C-alpha positions, -999 to +999 in steps of 0.1 A: +067+240+135+055+205+145+067+177+132+030+157+139+002+166+165+005+152+199-025+127+199-049+132+232-077+111+238-109+126+258-140+111+272-173+126+269-187+110+302-225+112+301-240+096+334-281+102+337-286+126+307-255+149+325-221+150+308-187+153+327-167+188+329-131+186+348-116+221+356-083+221+353-060+225+383-043+262+390-009+246+385-015+227+350-011+246+318-042+264+306-050+270+347-088+266+357-103+256+324-126+232+315-118+205+298-128+166+287-105+144+306-084+125+295-045+126+283-017+119+257-015+089+241+018+068+249+035+050+217+020+017+214-010+027+232-045+024+215-066+056+220-092+036+236-065+022+256-056+056+266-086+070+277-095+040+301-055+047+319-058+085+319-095+083+332-088+063+355-056+076+364-076+113+366-107+107+382-110+071+396-139+061+374-141+033+351-161+038+315-174+020+291-167+036+252-201+038+236-192+057+202-165+080+186-168+115+183-152+134+155-113+144+159-103+179+166-075+189+156-062+226+175-029+247+169-021+262+209+011+281+209+041+266+209+019+230+198-004+210+182-030+186+197-053+158+178-079+159+201-098+125+198-133+124+219-150+095+231-189+095+244-183+073+278-207+055+304-197+048+336-190+018+341-172+013+379-149+033+401-153+058+425-152+098+410-121+117+431-102+143+417-062+138+412-057+162+390-083+185+385-093+213+410-134+204+404-159+187+382-191+193+371-217+174+360-239+193+337-272+190+318-264+195+280-281+234+281-246+240+304-220+231+285-216+262+264-217+284+293-181+268+303-147+288+301-133+258+279-098+247+265-105+259+232-095+223+219-128+210+234-149+231+222-159+218+188-160+184+210-187+202+232-205+213+199-201+175+182-213+163+216-244+185+213-250+176+178-255+144+184-274+144+217-299+165+199-300+145+167-311+118+192-276+097+180 
């Protein structure tokens, strides 16, 4: 049994009314599943610092955090994560793929059509609820 979930920060990046989805590479665990970019929070690092570091490392983008979304705890076989999502805006940089096989800028109506990693599905739903509620 896991002692404590692994903390993972992820970015729901919105730009021009579209949301960025990233497809995991075939070499990663959960190959070719779609996810919101991010990664593991390091010891002594805040989720916000993690998010900025991971998005820049993975995608070459600088982001500005707009607001947090509800955390998600998800148990995968062998490990549990606490996913800490944040709505973000692009603040600079240039999009490049360093780890993912593809990215897509999606209209919110298309988000449910993607084959998401399981932990990201509740993030999709809270993202859509926020967008539809005009928050």
